[in-house]
BALOBA-1460 file (C-alpha; in Angstrom, 3 decimals):
// residues 171
<rec num="1" residu="x" x="159.933" y="110.870" z="121.412"/>
<rec num="2" residu="x" x="156.391" y="111.864" z="120.429"/>
<rec num="3" residu="x" x="153.982" y="109.075" z="119.790"/>
<rec num="4" residu="x" x="151.699" y="108.909" z="116.812"/>
<rec num="5" residu="x" x="148.119" y="109.837" z="117.575"/>
<rec num="6" residu="x" x="145.791" y="106.917" z="117.819"/>
<rec num="7" residu="x" x="143.132" y="106.817" z="115.116"/>
<rec num="8" residu="x" x="139.761" y="107.986" z="116.319"/>
<rec num="9" residu="x" x="137.086" y="105.348" z="116.237"/>
<rec num="10" residu="x" x="133.864" y="106.190" z="114.492"/>
<rec num="11" residu="x" x="130.791" y="105.963" z="116.633"/>
<rec num="12" residu="x" x="128.492" y="103.167" z="115.638"/>
<rec num="13" residu="x" x="125.103" y="104.113" z="114.322"/>
<rec num="14" residu="x" x="122.886" y="102.648" z="116.969"/>
<rec num="15" residu="x" x="119.483" y="103.419" z="118.341"/>
<rec num="16" residu="x" x="120.536" y="105.194" z="121.512"/>
<rec num="17" residu="x" x="117.159" y="106.907" z="121.735"/>
<rec num="18" residu="x" x="113.647" y="105.674" z="120.935"/>
<rec num="19" residu="x" x="112.617" y="106.038" z="117.297"/>
<rec num="20" residu="x" x="110.757" y="109.063" z="116.023"/>
<rec num="21" residu="x" x="107.570" y="108.010" z="114.243"/>
<rec num="22" residu="x" x="105.882" y="110.385" z="111.819"/>
<rec num="23" residu="x" x="103.037" y="110.407" z="109.358"/>
<rec num="24" residu="x" x="103.285" y="112.130" z="105.984"/>
<rec num="25" residu="x" x="100.230" y="112.885" z="103.839"/>
<rec num="26" residu="x" x="99.948" y="112.556" z="100.091"/>
<rec num="27" residu="x" x="96.913" y="114.704" z="99.277"/>
<rec num="28" residu="x" x="96.023" y="114.547" z="95.575"/>
<rec num="29" residu="x" x="93.954" y="117.469" z="94.291"/>
<rec num="30" residu="x" x="92.198" y="116.952" z="90.998"/>
<rec num="31" residu="x" x="94.086" y="115.088" z="88.280"/>
<rec num="32" residu="x" x="97.539" y="116.677" z="88.456"/>
<rec num="33" residu="x" x="98.002" y="118.638" z="91.694"/>
<rec num="34" residu="x" x="99.028" y="118.005" z="95.288"/>
<rec num="35" residu="x" x="98.350" y="119.832" z="98.534"/>
<rec num="36" residu="x" x="101.776" y="120.736" z="99.916"/>
<rec num="37" residu="x" x="103.050" y="122.583" z="102.974"/>
<rec num="38" residu="x" x="105.063" y="125.736" z="102.312"/>
<rec num="39" residu="x" x="107.198" y="126.923" z="105.219"/>
<rec num="40" residu="x" x="108.893" y="130.105" z="104.055"/>
<rec num="41" residu="x" x="109.756" y="128.612" z="100.672"/>
<rec num="42" residu="x" x="110.630" y="125.134" z="101.944"/>
<rec num="43" residu="x" x="108.161" y="122.755" z="100.301"/>
<rec num="44" residu="x" x="107.205" y="119.409" z="101.764"/>
<rec num="45" residu="x" x="104.280" y="117.067" z="102.006"/>
<rec num="46" residu="x" x="102.207" y="117.739" z="105.153"/>
<rec num="47" residu="x" x="103.786" y="115.847" z="108.051"/>
<rec num="48" residu="x" x="103.169" y="115.291" z="111.759"/>
<rec num="49" residu="x" x="104.256" y="113.060" z="114.623"/>
<rec num="50" residu="x" x="102.669" y="109.843" z="115.839"/>
<rec num="51" residu="x" x="102.369" y="109.538" z="119.611"/>
<rec num="52" residu="x" x="102.818" y="106.233" z="121.444"/>
<rec num="53" residu="x" x="99.742" y="104.079" z="120.998"/>
<rec num="54" residu="x" x="98.163" y="106.471" z="118.489"/>
<rec num="55" residu="x" x="96.666" y="105.046" z="115.314"/>
<rec num="56" residu="x" x="98.172" y="106.291" z="112.048"/>
<rec num="57" residu="x" x="94.787" y="107.520" z="110.813"/>
<rec num="58" residu="x" x="94.263" y="109.503" z="114.008"/>
<rec num="59" residu="x" x="97.720" y="111.082" z="113.695"/>
<rec num="60" residu="x" x="97.036" y="111.897" z="110.034"/>
<rec num="61" residu="x" x="93.804" y="113.661" z="110.920"/>
<rec num="62" residu="x" x="95.743" y="115.849" z="113.385"/>
<rec num="63" residu="x" x="98.053" y="117.065" z="110.593"/>
<rec num="64" residu="x" x="95.284" y="118.920" z="108.748"/>
<rec num="65" residu="x" x="91.947" y="120.125" z="110.036"/>
<rec num="66" residu="x" x="89.110" y="122.380" z="109.035"/>
<rec num="67" residu="x" x="86.795" y="120.538" z="106.672"/>
<rec num="68" residu="x" x="84.304" y="117.894" z="107.729"/>
<rec num="69" residu="x" x="86.007" y="114.522" z="107.225"/>
<rec num="70" residu="x" x="88.727" y="115.900" z="104.896"/>
<rec num="71" residu="x" x="90.805" y="112.737" z="104.871"/>
<rec num="72" residu="x" x="88.863" y="109.871" z="103.411"/>
<rec num="73" residu="x" x="90.039" y="106.438" z="102.319"/>
<rec num="74" residu="x" x="93.485" y="106.790" z="103.870"/>
<rec num="75" residu="x" x="95.865" y="104.112" z="102.645"/>
<rec num="76" residu="x" x="99.513" y="103.526" z="103.500"/>
<rec num="77" residu="x" x="101.536" y="103.815" z="100.307"/>
<rec num="78" residu="x" x="105.075" y="103.984" z="101.700"/>
<rec num="79" residu="x" x="107.080" y="103.219" z="104.803"/>
<rec num="80" residu="x" x="110.334" y="105.204" z="105.026"/>
<rec num="81" residu="x" x="113.131" y="104.399" z="107.478"/>
<rec num="82" residu="x" x="116.135" y="106.633" z="108.044"/>
<rec num="83" residu="x" x="118.812" y="105.645" z="110.540"/>
<rec num="84" residu="x" x="120.452" y="108.702" z="112.036"/>
<rec num="85" residu="x" x="123.396" y="108.611" z="114.392"/>
<rec num="86" residu="x" x="121.385" y="108.111" z="117.569"/>
<rec num="87" residu="x" x="117.891" y="107.095" z="116.518"/>
<rec num="88" residu="x" x="115.759" y="105.780" z="113.733"/>
<rec num="89" residu="x" x="113.174" y="107.995" z="112.038"/>
<rec num="90" residu="x" x="110.190" y="106.069" z="110.678"/>
<rec num="91" residu="x" x="107.721" y="107.848" z="108.414"/>
<rec num="92" residu="x" x="104.448" y="106.334" z="107.258"/>
<rec num="93" residu="x" x="103.230" y="107.933" z="104.028"/>
<rec num="94" residu="x" x="99.443" y="107.849" z="103.822"/>
<rec num="95" residu="x" x="97.473" y="108.801" z="100.727"/>
<rec num="96" residu="x" x="93.972" y="110.225" z="100.893"/>
<rec num="97" residu="x" x="91.259" y="110.085" z="98.273"/>
<rec num="98" residu="x" x="91.453" y="112.794" z="95.617"/>
<rec num="99" residu="x" x="90.232" y="116.124" z="96.979"/>
<rec num="100" residu="x" x="88.699" y="119.189" z="95.372"/>
<rec num="101" residu="x" x="90.283" y="122.649" z="95.372"/>
<rec num="102" residu="x" x="87.502" y="123.928" z="97.654"/>
<rec num="103" residu="x" x="88.140" y="121.211" z="100.240"/>
<rec num="104" residu="x" x="91.863" y="121.943" z="100.374"/>
<rec num="105" residu="x" x="91.412" y="125.715" z="100.684"/>
<rec num="106" residu="x" x="89.300" y="125.124" z="103.820"/>
<rec num="107" residu="x" x="92.027" y="123.002" z="105.484"/>
<rec num="108" residu="x" x="94.463" y="124.273" z="108.110"/>
<rec num="109" residu="x" x="97.928" y="122.773" z="108.555"/>
<rec num="110" residu="x" x="99.027" y="121.880" z="112.094"/>
<rec num="111" residu="x" x="102.051" y="124.200" z="111.922"/>
<rec num="112" residu="x" x="100.806" y="127.806" z="111.935"/>
<rec num="113" residu="x" x="104.052" y="128.998" z="110.323"/>
<rec num="114" residu="x" x="103.317" y="127.044" z="107.141"/>
<rec num="115" residu="x" x="100.466" y="127.245" z="104.684"/>
<rec num="116" residu="x" x="98.850" y="124.566" z="102.575"/>
<rec num="117" residu="x" x="99.160" y="125.276" z="98.879"/>
<rec num="118" residu="x" x="97.738" y="123.521" z="95.856"/>
<rec num="119" residu="x" x="100.558" y="122.992" z="93.423"/>
<rec num="120" residu="x" x="100.946" y="121.068" z="90.166"/>
<rec num="121" residu="x" x="102.789" y="117.827" z="90.903"/>
<rec num="122" residu="x" x="105.576" y="118.544" z="88.407"/>
<rec num="123" residu="x" x="106.182" y="122.006" z="89.869"/>
<rec num="124" residu="x" x="106.363" y="120.557" z="93.389"/>
<rec num="125" residu="x" x="108.790" y="117.824" z="92.331"/>
<rec num="126" residu="x" x="111.030" y="120.393" z="90.624"/>
<rec num="127" residu="x" x="111.235" y="122.501" z="93.806"/>
<rec num="128" residu="x" x="111.312" y="119.732" z="96.454"/>
<rec num="129" residu="x" x="114.475" y="118.441" z="98.108"/>
<rec num="130" residu="x" x="115.863" y="115.136" z="96.786"/>
<rec num="131" residu="x" x="114.584" y="113.042" z="99.746"/>
<rec num="132" residu="x" x="111.124" y="114.603" z="99.463"/>
<rec num="133" residu="x" x="111.149" y="114.085" z="95.706"/>
<rec num="134" residu="x" x="112.067" y="110.397" z="96.103"/>
<rec num="135" residu="x" x="109.424" y="109.851" z="98.781"/>
<rec num="136" residu="x" x="106.738" y="111.611" z="96.708"/>
<rec num="137" residu="x" x="107.544" y="109.815" z="93.451"/>
<rec num="138" residu="x" x="107.569" y="106.460" z="95.218"/>
<rec num="139" residu="x" x="104.261" y="107.214" z="96.961"/>
<rec num="140" residu="x" x="102.651" y="108.276" z="93.672"/>
<rec num="141" residu="x" x="103.911" y="105.096" z="91.982"/>
<rec num="142" residu="x" x="102.606" y="102.812" z="94.706"/>
<rec num="143" residu="x" x="99.313" y="104.693" z="94.807"/>
<rec num="144" residu="x" x="98.712" y="103.755" z="91.183"/>
<rec num="145" residu="x" x="99.916" y="100.150" z="91.529"/>
<rec num="146" residu="x" x="98.104" y="99.421" z="94.788"/>
<rec num="147" residu="x" x="101.210" y="98.270" z="96.661"/>
<rec num="148" residu="x" x="103.228" y="99.670" z="99.543"/>
<rec num="149" residu="x" x="106.854" y="100.767" z="99.199"/>
<rec num="150" residu="x" x="109.466" y="100.228" z="101.885"/>
<rec num="151" residu="x" x="112.192" y="102.836" z="101.593"/>
<rec num="152" residu="x" x="115.363" y="102.394" z="103.610"/>
<rec num="153" residu="x" x="118.028" y="105.054" z="103.866"/>
<rec num="154" residu="x" x="121.258" y="104.144" z="105.615"/>
<rec num="155" residu="x" x="124.119" y="106.391" z="106.495"/>
<rec num="156" residu="x" x="127.277" y="105.543" z="104.478"/>
<rec num="157" residu="x" x="129.103" y="104.434" z="107.628"/>
<rec num="158" residu="x" x="126.563" y="101.626" z="108.037"/>
<rec num="159" residu="x" x="127.371" y="99.991" z="104.740"/>
<rec num="160" residu="x" x="126.378" y="100.696" z="101.214"/>
<rec num="161" residu="x" x="123.152" y="99.961" z="99.453"/>
<rec num="162" residu="x" x="122.856" y="99.908" z="95.684"/>
<rec num="163" residu="x" x="120.337" y="102.782" z="95.926"/>
<rec num="164" residu="x" x="119.058" y="104.987" z="98.774"/>
<rec num="165" residu="x" x="115.822" y="102.997" z="98.790"/>
<rec num="166" residu="x" x="114.637" y="99.474" z="98.154"/>
<rec num="167" residu="x" x="112.299" y="98.474" z="95.342"/>
<rec num="168" residu="x" x="108.571" y="98.400" z="95.936"/>
<rec num="169" residu="x" x="107.512" y="95.543" z="98.158"/>
<rec num="170" residu="x" x="104.275" y="94.512" z="99.780"/>
<rec num="171" residu="x" x="103.996" y="94.953" z="103.528"/>
């Protein structure tokens, strides 16, 4: 007599591997624009990795280069955690002082496949993916209020949260 198949257990979402740490840049240009990275139509805020022992400001300066001291008055405006199946991804969102169009056009993005574009904030938010939109809106909000947001995104198998991110908190 055939036996019923045993139900397959779901793998727990644990940190099997070390976390990936990244830095994401919010680069305001003028009153209503942002410098964004365009990789073949995929829009995102400029992003790069943080090596072990590397300061966030140093990692941020490696994301864009080209102008003398392009990133001034860097301030952390958001801290975003995403738990994937095998590791946690931690992204520090840093905002720079408002830049001019000329400064941004002289910058080079770390990824040669992408270009830095100056885009109106509303246009960017309309075209960005939902996670990027949430991260950008939260960073813009905390930039104006002077606080730091802590965003936490959990996979549904880990339990539910009332929203994909927590309210703004001070770190």
